[in-house]
N, C-alpha and C positions, 0 to 999 in steps of 0.2 A: 337806665335807656334814655339817651338822648334826646332832645327834642326834637323837632321835627324844623326850627331854626336852625339849628346845628349843625355848618358846614367845613371841612377842608381848608384851612387856610391855601392863600394862593401861592402858587410855585413860582410865579413869574417874578422875572428882574424889575426893579425900578425902571422908570418910561427914564432918565437921564443916564443910565449905562447899566453895568451889570458887572458881576466878581471878576478878577483876574482870570481865575479858570475857566470863567465860562464866555469871556472873550477872546482868550486862546482858542479854545477849544471850536469856537465860531470863526475866525481866522483858520485855523486849519483844513476844517470842513470846506472854506468857500476856496482854499489852495489847492484842496485835492480835486475837488469838483473843477476847478481853472485847468488844470493837469488834464483829466479825460475831455475836457470841449477839446485843449489843442488837441490831443490826441487823436480825436473823432475828425476833426477837420483837416487832420495832414492825412487823416486814411479816409481818403475819398471812395478807393479799390478796394474792393473786399482784396486781403492778403489770403485768405483761404480759396478765392475765386483763381487766382492768378496757379496757387499751387495745384489747384485740378488742374485746372488748363494746363501747364507747364509738364506735369504726371503724364496727362491720357495724349500730347504731343508729342511726348520723346520717344516715345516706341517707334508710331509711326517715321517718324523723321530720321531716325537714325537707320529703320528699315529702307527707306527710300532711295536714302545717300547713299547706303550699301549695294543699293540694286543699279543704281544709275551705276554705275564704274565699269559692273560684268566683265569682270577681268579676269575671270576663266573664258566666259564665253568668245572676247575678242581674242584668246589667245588661241584656241580650236579654232578659229577663223583665219588667223592671221596661219598657221599650222598648214591647214586646208588651203590656202593661199599658194605656199612656198612649196608642198607638194604638186600640186597641177602646175605651177608654171616649170618646177624642175622635169615635168614630165614631158610638159610641151617646149621645153627645150633640148629635153635627149631625145622625143622625137624628128624636131625639125635638124639638129643637129646630125644626125642620122642620116635623113634626108637629104640633106647638102651633101655629107660627107657622098653618100651612093651617086647624087644625080648630079651634081654642081660642080665634080673636080675631075681635072683631066691633069696629062703629062704632058710638060713643055718638051722643047726641044731638047733640055739637057736630061729630060728623063727624068724628071721632078716635077712632082705632082702638087696642084694649085689648084684656086678653086677657080671656077668660069664666072667673071661677073655677067655675063649679059644672061645666064641659066640661073644661076643664084639671086636677081635680083625679084625677076616675077615668085618666082617662089618664099621670099621674105616678105613681099607686101604681101603674097596671100595669106601667110603665117600670120604675121602682125596684126590683119586685118581680122582675122579669125581669132587671135586672140587679145585681142583689143590690147596688146603691149607693145612694145618701144623693142624693134629687134636692130641690135650692131653684127657686123658680120667684119672681123677684121682677119687678116692673112697671118700669118705666121711670124712673120716678124712685129706682129702689132699695129700694122699699117690698117688704118679703116678701111674698109674698101665700100661694106653699104651701109646706108642706117634709114630705117624706116620712115625718120623726125622727116628726112630730107626728098623734098616732092623737086625733079628734074621738068622744067618747064620747056614746051619747041623753041622758045628762045635761046635754050640753053644755061637759062638764068635758076640759081637754084635757092631754095625757102625753104623754110623751117615753122612744122607744122606741128602743133601740141600733141604732147602726148596723151596716146588713147586711155580717155577713163579720168584725165586729168581735169579740172576744174577750169573755165575761164572766168579771167578777173576773180571779186573779193566781195562774197554774199551782202546781204543786208548784215544790218547791225545785232541779230537777234544771232545771226549764225554764226557771225564774228565771236559775241560770249559766248555762245555753246561750244567752239573749238576752243577759245582760251580755257575754259573751265575743266572740257574733257580731253584736251590734248594736253593738259598739267601733270596728269595723272595714266600712265607714267611719264618722268619727263622729258621728252622727246627734241629738246635739247642739246642730249647727252649723247646723239645719234651726229655722223657727219650729213654737211650739207650736201644734197642729191647737185651734181653741176650737169646743167643740161646743154652745155655748151657743144656743137655738133665738133667733128672732124679729131676728137682725141683720140689716142692711143689706149688699145687695152690695158699696155702695160702701167697706166692712170690711173686702172684699177685695183687694189687690191684683188679680189677674185678674178680679175681680167688674167692675170699676172700669174695665178694660181693653173688658171687654164692652161695658161700657152705650155706649162710643165707635163699637160694631162690630164690636172687633177681638178675635176666638176667644183663650183665655189657659189658658196650664198654670199649675201649681205645684203644690210637695212639700210638707207638712206631718206632725210624727211628734204621734204618740198619747200618752196616759198612759201606754199600756204598752208605749213604745219602736217599735212599729211606724210606718212610712209611711203615711201620706192623703195619696193621689192625688186632684188638684181639676181642672174640666175647668166653667171659665167661655165658655159658646157666647151671643151674641146670638142671641132669638126675634123672627125679621124678619118682616113682609108687606106685599111691593113695595115692598120693602129698607130698607124703614121698620123701626127698631127700635124695637119693641113692649114689651118686657121683659126678661130676662135667666135663661140657664138653668144650674144649677151642680151638676154628678155630681162626686161623694166617694166614692171607695173604698178602704177598709185593702189593707195588704199583705200580709195574715196567708194569700193564696193562694201569693202570693210565697215567703212563708216559712215556710211549710208545705212547700212542693216543695221548699225550699233543707233543710228540716228531716231529710225524707227520703231526700233524697240525701246529705247529712250522716251521715247514720242509716248510712247503707250503706256508705259510705266507712270511719267508724268500727270500726262491727265490720270489715269487712275489712282496714283495718288493722291492728286488735287481733290479729287473728288474725296477718298479714303481724309482729306485733310479737313474739306468740308464739313465733311459729316463728323467727325473727330470732333471738331471747334463746335458744332455746333449740339453737337452733345453732350459737353464740358460744360458750356455754358449752361447747358439743361439741368447738367447737376449740380452746377455751381449755384443754380438759384433752389431746386428743391433745398440743399443741406446749406451753403454759406449765407444765404437770404434768411431765412426764418431761423437760423442761430444768430444772426444778428438782431434779427424783431426780438429774439427771447433774452439776450442781452442787454437792449435798449429797455426793456421792460422789466428786468432784475432793477435795472439802474435808478429807473422811475420809482420802484418799491424803496429802494434804498436810501431816494430820498426824502420819502413819507411823503409822496404824492398821493391824498386819496380816492384820486380816480384813476389811479394804475391798476393796468389788468395784463395779465398774462396772456400772448395768443395762445389759442386752440388749436393745436393738431393733431389732438390725438384722434383723430378718423383715418391721420396718413398709416397706422399700426406699423409703425417702425421706430425707429432709435431715438429721432425725431419728436415723434409721437411721446413715446414716453417720457423724453425730457421733458415736453410740454406739460403733460399730465403731473408731472412730478412737479417740475415748478411752480403749477398751480396751487396742489395740495398744501407745499410748503408757504406758498402766501399767505394761502385761506390761515393754514397753523400760526402762521405769524400772528396774520391782524388777529385771531381771536388769542392768541398768547398775550399780543399790547391788551385787547382790551379787557380782558383778564385782571394782567397786571394793571390795569389803570382802576377797573374796580376794587381789586384789591386795595390800593393805596387811596380810594376811597373810602374804604370799611374802616381799614388801620386806622386812619385820620379823625374818623368820627367814633369809633370805637374809645381810640388813646383818650380824646379831649375830653370825653364825659367825665373822667377821672381824675384828669386834669382841674378842671372845671371845679368839682367838687376837690379836691384837695389844694385849691388855691384862694377859695374861699373858706375852709378850716383854717390854713395859715393865717389867712388875715384876721380872722378872730380872735385866734392863740394869741392875738399883739395886743386885743383890747380889752381880754375877758380878764377877771382879776379872779376869780369863782374857780377852785381848785376840783369841784367837782365839774364842771360845765370846760374845766380844762383839759380835764385825763378824757373826759367824752371826746372832746373836738381832738384831742394826738390818739383814740382809737379808732375817729374814723381818717385820719391821718395813714395812718400805719396799714389800716385795709384798705386805702386808696393806692397804697407805695405797692402791698402783697398784689392787688388787682393788676396794677400797671407791667408789674414783671412777670406775673401769670399770662396776660398779655402778650409782652413780647416774646417770652420763652413759648407762647405757639403759636404764634406768627413767624417765628424762626421757623420753629417743625415745619408749620404748611408748604415755607418760599423754598424750605430744603427736599419737599416730596419729587416736582416732576426731576429737579436734577439727578438727584440719588438714582430713581427707575430709568432714567437713561443711563445710568451709567452701570445700573445694576445687571449682568449676565444673568436672566431666569434660568431656572434648574428644574427638573422633572419633580415633583412633589409629591407624594402620598397622601392625599388630603385624609382620608379618616385616621392614618398615624398619627398627622402633624395635629387634627381633636384634638383625639385623643391624649398626644404627649402634654399641650395648653387645660387639658380639661385635669391631667396630673397635677400641676402644677399648681392648680390654684388649691386642690383637694391637700396638697401638703401644705401649703403657706394661709391656709384662710386661718381665719383665727376662729375660737368656739362661738357657735350663733352665728356665722355667715350665713346665707343664703346661698344651701346647694345648689350645685349647677350639675345633670345627667345628661349623658349624649349617648345617640343614637346612630348608629352608623347602620346604613341598610344593607344587608347581603346580598351577592355577587353583581357583579357590572365592577368597572375599572374606573379607579377615583384619584388617578392621576393627573395635576395639572401643573404647566408650566407658569412658574413664578416663582418671586422671592420671597423667600420663607419669613424671613423679619419683617416686612411691611405685610403679610398678610396675618401674620401672628399679632401686630399691632393693631392693623383693623378688628379682629377676634375680640382682641381686647378690652377695645372700646366698647365694642356692642354687649358686652357682657358686663363689664362697672355701669355701663347708660344702664341695664336691665336691673340692675342690682340697686340701684340710684332709688331706682322707682319701684321696685318690689316689695311689699309688705314681709315684717319676717317670720309668719308662716307660710310663705310663696316658696317658689322654685325657678331656677331657671333651666330652660329646657334646649339642648343644644343637640341637633339632628341632622345627617348626612344621607344625600343618598345621591343616583343617578338619573338622570332623563335624557333619553337620546345621548346627543353629544355635547353633553352638558353638566357640570356639577354643579350640586344647590344643597346650600346648608342655611339652615335657619336661627336664631335666636331667640325663642318667647319667653319672655315675663307673667307673673300674674297681678303688675299693675295695673293702675286708671284708664294704659289705652292713652292712645293721641288723640289731641282736642280733633275735632270734623273741622276737616279741609285744610291740616297741617302738614301731611304727609309728606310733601314736600318745601314745604316749609323750614323742615325743621332741619336741612341738609344745607341750609343757606348759611352761609360764615356768620358765623358774631351773633346765630340765631339762638337763642336759650329757652328754656321751657322747661324749668325745674319746679321740683315738689316745695310747697308751701314752706315745708320745714326747713329747706336747706336755706342758709343764706346768703341774701344777693352778692353776685360777684363772684362766686366759690370757681364757674365754670366758666370758659371764657366764650362757648359757643362756636367752636371748631373744631370738636373731637369726629363731631357727624359727616361733614365735610369733608376732613383731610381721608376718612374712609371710604368714604365716596370716591376720592379721587384717584386712593391707590387702587380700589378694585375696577377703575374704567382704565387705568393705565396696563391691567394684566387683559384687559378685554371682556369684562365682566357686568353685570351691572347689581347697586345695591338698591334694593324697596323697603321703607315699613309698609305695612297697615296693622289694622288692629283685629283681635282672633273676637268673637264671639259667640256667646253662648247661645243652645238653639231656641231662649224665648228673645235673643235679642239684643240683650244687654252683652258690655265690654269688657271681656275676662281676662285681656291685659293684650300688649304690644308684641308683634314680631318683626324681625329684622329680617331679610331675604336677602343673599347673596349669592347669584349665580356667576360661574367662571366657567370658560369652554375646557373639554378635556384634552389632554398634550395630544397634536397630532403625529400619527405616526405609529402610535400604540396599537396593539390590539386590544379589540373588546372585550 
């Protein structure tokens, strides 16, 4: 054992600099940290929040835009308007043909203007449409847009239903947006000039031949003008032509009201969607960002770094937080274990090295062959001890990695122990301390584990018991089931464990060997590795003394407890 003054050599580089590899590693770490900090500065706005907002807004925006155009609703209104205008034109032309026509001196039917004018005016006021009457040759006769004053002057009145002037900028913007689909500039411009002939209109020319016709135009303010041309007939003879024209103001106003309601409702939905998206982004993106920053601080090795606790959320973020906290705690424990292990290794290796160095220095100065041979024996012993330490240290360092990679399999513990005892019975030399196995009947003894590692544990325990057992003693291995656990015990007839050392014997490099055994024969890692393997299986390894009824110690017992494999019947 080394003295209390022994300490591991310092691993820090000299103040004046460091090795090239160390300097390069530090440089790479600083560069990587700089790249990450630059990325954080650039990403002021959470991209995850932007994606959540975009995804949530896409559907209501598409639905709102689709509803605002209301193509089918507009087509239905236009169809109803044309049908109504056609019916009104038919009634009006029939009334004019029956009540406003007369024979001339030449026995020819013609429209009587004095009778037709009040009828046209009354019809125009009732239908809110522009009414034009043409004679059979297409000459304009009556136009409800023309008003005759008492002094004989003629003035033009606005088309009924057509707005005067241009509305505010919001109305102009609305008309520009919603008159763009369908494209109204593909329709002919409506000519508001009075005193035009019927043949100037395609539908008027068709009506002069006795065939009703309809047409659509676009006014100066972008609204549709629907025109119906109807022949005025008497005794199936075309006497003239009636044209009714009406603006789409009422249709556009109806669409405007519906769209306004949709925009108000859509605006409310949009506001609620944005607020809900921001809330959702806050409950997802912000915690993830906090967890990422905390993980980055842990990676940088900050001792005070802590993972935020979101376990109360009871969702995936809470699960992630719990997993990161557990991972961080395990990482800290692993790092601390590595530091302690490195310190213990340095301490244990330094002792034989110091002894070896002293022996080598003495060999060069001593000429006595006997003393020289004794020193060379010490050198060989120290070399073997160092070799044994390095071998056991390598085995101990591989345990965690191998247990993490290995896939546990269901194992019948009774059969496993029976096979192990059978191997000892076949390979033991004559006079070896015997081993007896007792497996309690009744109860499933199946565990999940790595067979090679569990066998390694019990070989260590059996060999340890043999080293302390007297020649006339025996080793007893018992296996039984208690509740949801399998319990295996290895008992010997040796001197037992020194009082108060029941836990100390599981520490690394602790060695409490029989007096007859040469110092340094064991590294003191066997029991530590065994407990490490059992704990990796979710079990426990404990040590205690067995006592006689009168109180004196009759041997030691090592008890292994392992959980029964889940999902298997009892």
